[in-house]
C-alpha positions in Angstrom: -0.2 -0.2 0.1 1.4 3.4 -0.9 2.3 5.5 2.1 0.7 9.1 2.8 2.0 12.1 1.7 4.1 13.8 4.5 2.2 17.0 5.1 4.7 20.0 5.9 3.5 23.2 7.6 6.0 26.3 7.1 6.7 28.9 9.9 7.5 32.0 8.2 7.0 33.2 4.8 10.4 35.3 3.5 12.7 34.8 0.7 13.8 31.5 1.9 10.2 29.6 1.9 9.7 30.4 -1.7 12.5 28.0 -2.5 10.9 25.3 0.2 7.7 26.0 -1.2 9.0 25.3 -5.1 11.3 22.2 -4.1 8.4 20.6 -1.8 5.9 21.3 -4.8 7.9 20.5 -7.7 10.4 18.0 -6.4 9.0 15.7 -4.1 6.5 13.2 -4.8 5.8 12.0 -1.4 5.2 15.7 0.4 2.8 18.6 0.3 2.3 21.7 2.1 -1.0 22.1 4.2 -0.5 25.1 6.1 1.8 28.0 6.5 2.0 31.2 9.1 4.0 34.3 9.5 3.5 37.2 11.7 3.2 39.5 8.6 -0.4 38.1 7.9 -0.4 39.8 4.8 2.7 38.1 3.5 1.2 34.8 4.4 -2.1 35.7 2.6 0.1 36.2 -0.5 1.5 32.8 -0.2 -2.0 31.5 0.0 -3.3 33.0 -2.9 -0.1 32.0 -4.8 -0.1 28.3 -3.8 -3.3 27.4 -2.4 -2.3 26.9 0.8 -4.2 28.1 4.1 -2.6 30.9 5.8 -2.5 31.6 9.6 -1.8 34.8 11.8 0.3 32.7 14.1 1.8 29.3 15.1 -0.7 28.7 17.8 -3.6 29.3 15.2 -2.1 27.1 12.9 -1.5 24.3 15.1 -4.8 24.6 16.8 -6.4 24.2 13.3 -4.4 21.7 11.7 -2.0 20.2 14.0 -3.1 16.6 13.7 -2.3 16.4 10.2 0.7 17.7 10.3 3.7 15.4 9.8 6.8 18.0 9.8 7.1 21.5 10.4 9.6 23.8 9.1 10.9 26.7 10.5 11.9 29.5 8.3 12.0 32.7 10.1 14.7 35.0 10.8 17.7 33.3 12.6 17.2 35.5 15.6 13.6 33.9 16.3 14.7 30.5 15.7 14.9 29.6 19.7 11.5 31.2 20.3 9.5 29.0 17.5 11.3 25.9 18.5 10.3 26.3 22.2 6.5 27.3 21.2 6.3 24.3 18.7 8.1 21.3 20.7 5.2 20.7 22.8 3.2 19.5 19.7 5.8 16.6 19.1 6.1 17.2 15.3 9.8 16.8 13.8 11.0 20.2 13.3 13.5 21.6 10.2 15.3 24.8 11.0 17.0 26.8 8.3 20.5 27.4 9.2 22.0 28.6 11.7 20.3 26.4 14.4 20.0 29.6 16.7 22.3 32.5 17.3 23.4 32.0 20.7 24.9 28.9 21.9 23.0 28.7 25.2 19.8 28.8 23.0 21.3 25.9 20.5 21.6 24.0 24.0 18.3 24.6 25.3 17.1 23.8 21.7 18.6 20.5 22.0 17.4 19.7 25.4 13.8 20.5 24.8 13.9 18.3 21.6 15.5 15.4 23.4 13.1 15.7 26.2 10.2 15.7 24.0 11.4 12.9 21.8 11.2 15.4 19.0 13.5 14.7 15.8 15.3 18.2 14.7 17.3 18.6 11.4 19.1 22.0 10.6 19.1 22.6 6.7 22.8 22.4 5.4 21.7 21.2 1.7 25.3 21.5 0.0 26.1 18.3 1.8 24.0 17.0 -0.6 25.7 18.5 -3.7 26.8 15.8 -6.3 30.7 16.7 -5.9 30.8 17.0 -2.4 29.3 13.5 -1.9 32.2 12.1 -4.2 34.6 14.3 -2.3 33.2 13.0 0.9 33.4 9.2 -0.3 37.0 9.7 -1.2 37.7 11.1 2.3 36.3 8.2 4.0 38.0 5.8 1.7 41.2 7.7 3.1 42.2 8.5 -0.5 43.2 12.1 0.8 45.5 10.7 3.5 46.8 12.7 6.3 44.8 16.1 6.1 47.1 19.1 5.7 45.0 22.4 4.7 41.2 22.8 4.2 40.1 26.2 2.4 36.6 27.9 1.9 36.4 31.1 0.1 33.0 32.9 -0.2 33.2 35.8 -2.7 29.7 37.1 -3.0 27.6 40.3 -3.8 25.3 41.7 -1.4 24.7 45.1 -2.0 22.8 47.6 0.0 19.4 47.0 -1.2 19.6 43.4 -0.3 20.4 44.6 3.4 17.5 47.1 3.3 15.0 44.6 1.9 14.6 43.1 5.4 15.3 45.1 8.6 16.5 42.1 10.3 19.6 41.5 8.1 22.9 42.4 9.4 21.7 43.1 12.6 23.2 41.2 15.8 20.0 40.4 17.2 18.4 38.3 14.3 21.2 37.8 11.8 25.0 38.1 12.4 27.3 39.0 9.4 28.5 37.3 6.3 30.0 34.5 8.8 26.6 33.7 10.4 24.4 33.9 7.2 26.1 33.7 4.1 29.2 31.4 5.1 27.6 29.1 7.3 27.4 26.5 4.7 30.7 26.8 4.1 31.9 26.8 7.4 29.9 23.6 8.1 31.3 22.0 5.0 35.0 22.6 6.3 34.4 21.1 9.5 32.5 18.3 8.2 35.6 17.3 6.1 38.2 18.5 8.4 37.0 17.4 11.6 36.8 19.0 15.1 38.3 22.3 15.5 41.0 23.3 18.1 41.1 27.0 18.0 40.5 30.1 15.7 41.7 33.4 14.9 39.6 35.6 13.2 39.3 39.7 11.7 35.9 41.3 10.5 35.5 44.3 9.0 32.1 46.2 7.6 33.7 47.6 4.6 30.7 48.6 2.1 27.4 47.9 3.4 26.0 50.0 6.1 25.0 47.2 8.6 26.1 46.5 12.2 27.8 43.3 11.6 30.6 42.4 9.3 30.4 42.1 5.6 34.2 40.9 5.1 36.0 38.3 7.4 38.8 35.9 7.4 39.9 33.1 9.8 42.5 30.8 10.4 41.8 27.4 12.2 43.5 24.7 14.0 41.8 21.1 13.7 42.5 18.6 16.3 44.3 16.3 13.6 46.9 18.7 13.1 45.5 20.5 9.9 45.0 24.3 9.2 42.1 25.8 7.8 41.3 28.9 6.2 38.0 30.9 6.2 37.5 33.8 3.7 34.0 35.4 3.5 32.6 38.4 1.9 29.5 39.8 0.6 31.4 42.9 -0.5 32.6 41.4 -4.1 31.8 43.8 -6.9 30.3 43.8 -9.3 29.0 40.2 -9.3 29.4 37.2 -7.5 32.5 35.3 -8.1 32.5 31.8 -6.1 31.6 29.9 -2.9 34.6 27.0 -3.0 36.0 24.5 -0.9 39.6 22.7 -1.2 40.9 19.9 0.7 44.4 19.1 0.3 45.9 15.8 1.8 49.2 14.1 1.7 47.8 11.7 -1.3 45.4 13.8 -3.2 43.7 17.3 -3.6 40.0 17.7 -4.2 38.4 21.5 -5.4 35.1 22.1 -5.4 34.1 25.6 -6.9 30.6 27.0 -8.6 28.5 29.7 -6.5 27.5 27.0 -3.8 30.6 24.2 -3.7 28.7 22.6 -6.8 31.1 22.2 -9.3 34.2 20.3 -9.3 37.4 21.6 -10.8 40.0 19.5 -9.4 40.3 15.8 -8.3 43.8 14.3 -8.3 45.1 11.5 -6.3 48.7 9.7 -6.1 46.8 6.4 -6.7 44.2 6.4 -9.7 40.6 4.3 -9.0 38.3 2.9 -11.5 35.7 5.9 -12.3 38.5 8.6 -11.6 38.8 9.2 -15.3 35.1 10.6 -15.8 34.3 11.7 -12.5 33.7 15.4 -13.9 31.1 14.1 -16.4 29.3 11.7 -13.9 29.3 13.6 -10.6 31.2 16.8 -11.6 28.0 19.1 -11.3 24.6 19.0 -9.8 21.6 18.4 -12.0 20.3 21.6 -13.7 17.3 21.4 -11.4 16.9 24.6 -8.9 16.6 23.1 -5.4 18.1 20.1 -6.1 20.4 19.7 -3.2 17.5 21.2 -1.2 15.5 18.4 -2.4 17.7 15.7 -1.6 18.2 17.1 1.8 14.4 17.0 2.5 14.2 13.3 1.0 16.5 12.8 3.8 14.5 14.3 6.5 11.2 12.3 5.1 13.4 8.9 5.1 14.8 9.6 8.6 11.0 10.1 9.8 9.9 7.1 8.0 12.6 5.0 9.4 13.3 6.7 12.8 17.1 7.1 11.9 19.7 9.7 12.4 19.2 12.6 9.8 22.6 13.6 8.2 22.5 17.3 9.8 20.7 16.9 13.0 20.9 19.3 16.2 24.3 18.4 17.3 25.5 18.7 13.7 23.9 22.1 13.5 25.5 23.0 16.9 29.1 22.4 15.7 29.0 25.3 13.0 27.2 27.7 15.6 30.0 27.1 18.0 32.7 27.8 15.5 30.9 31.0 14.3 30.4 32.2 18.1 34.4 31.6 18.5 35.1 33.6 15.5 33.0 36.6 16.7 34.7 36.1 20.1 38.1 36.3 18.4 37.4 39.3 16.5 36.0 41.1 19.8 39.1 39.9 21.4 41.9 39.8 19.0 42.9 36.7 20.5 42.9 33.1 19.5 39.9 31.1 21.1 40.0 27.8 22.0 36.9 25.9 20.9 34.7 24.3 24.0 34.7 28.0 25.2 31.9 30.1 27.1 31.1 33.1 25.0 31.8 36.2 26.6 32.1 39.3 24.0 30.3 37.5 20.9 27.8 39.9 20.3 25.6 37.4 18.3 21.8 36.9 19.2 22.3 40.1 21.5 19.6 42.6 21.5 
C-alpha cells in the first residue's frame, strides 16, 4: 500500500520559504504543504493566494487548526527567532526542520537540543550543500582514505550583497536577528569545512564592515587549527563587486587534492590522487555538477529528512551537527572582539551574536 504523503507546515513566509515551497511542490512526489504562518499576515496571505495553502496569523492558530494533520514543520524565520519558534512548537511533538543556523546563541542551541530530546522530537538543520553531487564524491574519497593525512582545508565565499539586499529586510545584518557574512552566507561553507576536516581546536579571526551599512561584518577571514593537526582558512565577503565570484572548498591531503567551486560548492574543478581508481577518468562528466534543477540539493536534503522520519533514523544534519557550526561561528566572533585566538569548547563572553 502506498504511504500517505508527508504533510509540511511552514513557519515564516520570507525569501527562503519560496525555495522550500518550490522544492516541496515540484521536486518531492511524497510531500505537500498543508499550512503556513507568518507574523506578517499579509505576507502569509500572499503565499496562500499563490500556492493555494491556508495561511494563519500565528503558530498557535495554525497548530490549533491543523496540528493533527501535520507531519513535519519547517522553521523559515529570521535566525534570531529560531529559538522562540522551537520552544513554542516542541510541545506538539512534530519533527522540526530549522533553516541554518540552528540559533544565534550557543545557550539557545543547547536549550533547543534539550527541549527536543525531552519531547522526543527529531530536529534537522538545513545544510543542503552536503547533498551536492561533487561533495558526495569528495566525502566518499575522504572516508576511503584517498586523501591520506589532511593538511589544509580552505573555503572561499566571494558573493555580492549590496545595500538594497540588506535594506529589503530590517533584520538582515543585525546582531539580534542575523549576524554578518560568517553567520548568514558563510555558515554553509563553515559547516562543510568542519565536516571534511573534523573538530576545531582553535580559531583566530578578523572582520570588517567595508561596504554595507549594517551592524555586523560584510568581510572577514579566519585561520583554524584542527584537532588532527591540519590547518583551515575561511575567507568570506559579501562585498564582492560587481558580481558574485565563487563559493568554493579545497581539501588538500598527503595523497590527493580536491577543489569544488561554483557558486555554492557545486562544481568539481580538481580531482587528483596519487593512486587512481576506476571512475576517476570520467568523474567530471558523471558527478562534476549538480543536475540542472533549481533546488536540487534542498530536495535531496528533504528526501533525507523524510527517510529519517519514516525509518526513525538519525538525519545527516541533526541538531548536534547544527550546533557545531554555530559554536565555531561564535568563536570567530569572540576572536574578532578580543583579538585573541579562541579555543573551542569555550563560553562566549564578548560575542555579540544574538544580543538585542
